[in-house]
C-alpha positions in Angstrom: 86.5 60.2 59.0 89.8 61.7 59.9 88.4 65.2 59.3 85.5 64.5 61.6 87.8 63.1 64.3 90.0 66.1 64.1 87.0 68.4 64.5 85.8 66.4 67.6 89.3 66.5 69.1 89.6 70.2 68.4 86.2 70.9 70.0 87.2 68.8 73.0 90.5 70.6 73.3 88.8 74.0 73.2 86.3 72.9 75.8 89.0 71.8 78.2 91.0 75.0 77.5 87.9 77.1 78.3 87.2 75.0 81.4 90.7 75.5 82.6 90.6 79.2 82.0 87.3 79.4 83.9 88.8 77.5 86.8 91.9 79.6 86.8 89.7 82.7 86.9 87.7 81.5 89.9 88.8 83.9 92.6 87.5 84.8 96.0 88.6 87.7 98.2 88.7 87.0 101.9 89.6 89.3 104.8 90.3 88.7 108.4 90.6 91.3 111.2 92.6 91.3 114.4 95.5 89.2 115.6 93.5 86.4 117.2 93.4 82.6 116.9 89.7 83.2 116.1 90.9 83.7 112.5 93.1 80.6 112.5 90.9 78.7 110.0 91.6 81.4 107.4 95.3 81.1 108.1 95.1 77.3 107.6 93.3 77.8 104.3 96.1 80.0 103.2 99.0 77.8 104.4 97.5 74.5 103.3 96.1 75.9 100.0 92.7 74.4 100.7 90.9 76.6 98.2 93.5 76.0 95.4 92.8 72.3 95.7 89.2 73.1 94.6 90.3 75.3 91.7 89.8 78.6 93.5 92.5 81.2 93.8 92.0 83.2 97.0 93.2 86.7 97.8 93.5 86.8 101.6 94.3 90.0 103.3 94.6 91.2 106.9 92.7 94.3 108.0 93.4 96.0 111.3 89.8 96.2 112.7 86.3 94.9 112.0 84.7 98.3 111.1 87.3 98.7 108.3 86.5 95.1 107.2 82.8 96.0 107.0 83.6 99.1 104.9 85.6 96.9 102.5 82.8 94.3 102.3 80.1 96.9 101.6 82.3 98.6 99.0 82.6 95.3 97.1 86.4 95.1 97.7 86.1 91.7 99.4 83.7 88.8 99.1 83.9 87.2 102.6 85.2 88.3 105.9 85.8 86.6 109.2 84.5 88.8 112.0 82.0 88.8 114.9 78.3 88.8 114.9 78.3 92.4 116.1 79.4 93.4 112.5 76.4 91.5 111.1 73.9 93.1 113.5 75.1 96.7 113.4 75.3 96.7 109.6 72.0 95.0 109.1 70.3 97.5 111.4 71.8 100.2 109.3 70.2 98.7 106.2 73.1 96.7 104.7 72.6 93.3 103.0 75.1 91.5 105.1 74.5 87.8 105.9 76.2 85.2 108.1 77.1 82.1 106.1 79.2 80.2 108.7 79.7 80.2 112.5 83.4 79.9 113.5 83.8 80.7 117.3 80.6 80.1 119.3 81.3 82.1 122.5 83.6 84.7 124.0 87.2 83.6 124.4 89.1 86.7 125.4 90.1 87.9 128.9 89.8 91.2 130.7 93.3 92.3 131.7 93.8 95.0 134.3 96.5 96.9 136.1 97.6 95.0 139.3 96.0 97.6 141.5 92.5 96.5 140.3 91.3 93.6 142.4 87.5 93.8 142.3 84.7 94.6 139.8 83.8 97.7 141.8 87.2 99.1 141.2 86.6 99.2 137.5 84.2 102.1 138.0 85.7 105.4 137.0 88.5 103.7 135.1 89.4 103.9 131.4 89.4 100.8 129.2 91.1 100.4 125.9 90.0 98.4 122.8 91.4 98.0 119.3 88.9 100.5 117.9 85.5 101.8 119.0 82.9 99.7 117.2 85.3 96.8 116.7 84.9 93.2 117.9 87.1 93.9 121.0 84.9 96.9 121.8 81.7 94.8 121.6 83.2 92.0 123.7 84.5 94.3 126.5 81.2 96.2 126.7 79.2 93.0 126.8 81.4 91.5 129.5 81.3 94.6 131.6 77.5 94.7 131.6 77.4 91.0 132.6 79.7 92.0 135.6 77.3 94.8 136.6 79.4 97.7 135.1 77.7 100.1 132.7 80.5 100.8 130.1 79.0 104.1 129.2 78.2 105.5 132.7 80.5 103.7 135.1 83.6 103.6 132.9 85.2 105.1 129.8 86.3 103.1 126.8 88.7 104.5 124.2 90.5 103.4 121.1 94.0 102.1 122.1 95.1 100.0 119.0 96.3 96.5 118.7 97.5 94.2 121.5 101.0 95.7 121.8 99.6 99.3 121.8 97.1 98.3 124.5 99.9 96.8 126.7 101.9 100.1 126.2 98.8 102.1 127.2 98.4 99.9 130.3 102.0 100.4 131.3 101.8 104.2 130.9 98.5 104.4 132.9 96.6 105.8 129.9 94.1 102.9 130.4 93.6 100.7 133.4 91.9 97.7 131.7 91.5 96.1 128.3 90.4 93.0 126.5 93.1 90.5 125.3 92.9 87.2 123.5 95.0 84.1 124.2 98.0 83.6 123.7 98.7 87.2 124.7 97.2 86.7 128.2 100.4 85.0 129.2 102.4 87.9 127.9 100.2 90.2 130.0 101.0 88.3 133.1 104.8 88.5 132.3 104.4 92.3 132.0 102.9 92.4 135.5 99.2 92.9 134.6 96.3 91.0 136.2 94.3 88.4 134.4 91.2 89.8 135.9 88.4 87.8 134.2 88.0 85.0 131.7 85.0 86.1 129.6 84.7 82.6 128.2 83.8 81.4 131.6 80.3 83.0 131.1 79.7 80.4 128.3 77.3 82.9 126.6 76.0 81.9 123.1 77.6 84.5 120.9 79.2 84.2 117.5 82.6 85.7 118.6 83.8 85.0 115.0 81.8 84.1 111.9 82.0 84.3 108.1 80.0 87.1 106.7 79.2 88.0 103.1 76.5 90.0 101.3 73.3 88.9 99.7 74.5 90.5 96.4 77.7 88.5 96.6 75.8 85.3 97.4 73.8 85.7 94.2 76.7 86.7 92.0 79.2 84.2 93.3 77.0 81.3 94.4 79.3 78.5 93.0 82.3 79.8 95.0 80.8 80.0 98.5 80.2 76.3 99.0 83.9 75.8 98.1 84.8 78.4 100.7 82.7 76.6 103.2 84.3 73.2 102.4 87.7 74.8 102.9 86.6 76.3 106.2 85.3 72.9 107.4 88.6 71.3 106.5 90.5 74.1 108.2 88.6 73.7 111.4 89.2 69.9 111.3 92.9 70.5 110.7 93.1 72.8 113.7 91.4 70.2 115.9 93.4 67.2 114.7 96.9 68.5 113.9 97.8 70.2 117.1 101.5 70.9 116.6 101.3 71.9 113.0 98.3 74.1 113.8 100.1 75.8 116.7 103.1 76.5 114.3 100.7 78.2 111.9 99.2 80.2 114.7 102.6 81.3 115.9 103.5 82.5 112.5 100.5 84.7 112.1 100.5 85.9 115.7 104.2 86.5 115.5 105.0 84.8 118.7 107.1 81.8 119.7 105.9 81.4 123.3 105.1 77.7 123.4 103.1 77.9 126.7 101.1 80.8 125.3 100.3 78.9 122.1 99.2 75.9 124.1 96.8 78.0 126.2 95.5 79.5 123.0 95.1 76.1 121.3 93.1 74.7 124.3 90.9 77.8 124.5 90.0 78.2 120.9 89.7 74.6 119.7 87.1 74.0 122.4 85.2 77.1 121.1 85.3 75.9 117.5 81.9 74.2 116.8 81.7 70.8 115.1 78.8 72.1 113.0 79.4 75.4 111.4 75.7 76.1 111.0 75.1 79.8 111.9 72.5 79.2 114.6 70.3 82.1 115.7 71.1 81.8 119.5 74.5 83.4 119.0 72.9 86.4 117.4 69.9 86.7 119.7 72.2 87.3 122.6 73.5 90.5 121.0 70.1 91.6 119.9 68.6 91.2 123.4 71.6 93.1 124.9 71.3 95.8 122.3 67.6 96.2 122.8 68.0 96.4 126.6 70.8 99.0 126.4 68.9 101.2 123.9 65.7 101.1 125.9 67.6 102.3 128.9 69.0 105.2 127.0 72.5 103.7 126.6 74.9 104.0 123.7 72.0 103.8 121.3 70.5 107.1 122.5 66.9 107.6 123.3 65.7 105.3 120.6 64.5 101.9 121.6 64.2 98.8 119.6 60.6 97.9 119.8 60.9 94.6 118.0 63.8 92.6 116.8 63.4 89.3 115.2 66.0 87.0 113.9 64.9 84.1 111.8 65.0 82.3 108.5 63.5 83.9 105.4 63.4 82.2 102.0 64.7 84.2 99.0 62.9 84.4 95.7 65.5 82.6 93.6 65.2 79.0 94.9 66.6 77.0 97.7 69.5 74.7 98.0 71.5 73.2 100.8 75.0 71.9 100.9 76.0 69.4 103.5 79.7 68.6 104.1 80.1 65.6 106.3 82.9 63.2 107.2 85.7 65.4 105.8 88.0 62.6 107.1 87.3 59.3 108.8 89.2 60.5 111.9 86.7 63.4 112.5 83.3 62.6 111.0 81.5 65.0 113.3 82.6 68.1 111.5 79.8 69.2 109.3 78.4 72.4 107.9 75.0 73.0 106.5 74.8 76.1 104.3 71.5 77.4 103.1 72.2 80.6 101.2 68.7 81.1 99.9 66.9 80.3 103.1 69.5 82.1 105.1 69.6 83.6 108.5 69.0 87.3 108.5 67.4 90.1 110.6 63.9 89.8 109.5 62.7 93.0 111.2 64.2 95.5 113.5 62.1 98.5 114.0 63.2 101.6 115.9 61.1 104.4 117.3 61.7 107.3 119.5 
């Protein structure tokens, strides 16, 4: 009897040990790009150890620009990235297996900053604009906003790589560029430096996933148990940002490396209003970019002479089953925060055909 009990206890101990090892080995690699509060949910996950609470050890890294983040994702160096829908669309059109699993910021939030001498949209013509890097989220946002203002970013102006926010301010000061795109809380810094807050892109209220969580189909299949835990952590982080104002601003200030309280307040108001209560990656925020891309290419814009004849964005069911995770009522104080993740019936570009 004692022998049997010992065997049972030994087996149970081995099981618990193996389970503990499995949990300890559960890792997820996450990257964010650009110094912007759009990435604040990732910062909160790191500071509050939200993934560790679920038995997942995250490796969270900062990468300078979204094109580099995409390269890391496609190379298998990271599992999830926080970046804009532009990264999803351009990579998917190029044949990559990228997928959006969460929506984080549902519209444009940045501002167009100009030299003081520029007072009208017409004066942007013939001028040089600076972005973090050509092909980055800031590049996409600036081009999109210019087109909405009636300025063709390829014909009426010139856009160049100018680096991060400090480098763009320096380029503005030296006259290398005459306008740029800047997120809060750095808009207030721009005003202090004597530049003009020319246009609030957020005022357009355009459906556009300015920030989202992207992964790859291969990663979704290989690490399926981890992604719902990442999603839960993101929901908790968004909730934390919305309901713990002062602590959230302190975290933002740490990662943005600023102590300007007024600037942080402006950023907090702008971004928390742009965080959705439901992190479902709805198609409207992608269709905006597809429509714009189709229009510019058909007009012989940056896409050359090729035009997109048909672009569809929809849901398509994969061949290995279907499941949905719903996370609701993370806390009684904020029951509206919810996310519905459907990895197998996921949003994707179903067809984008190009012809000359």
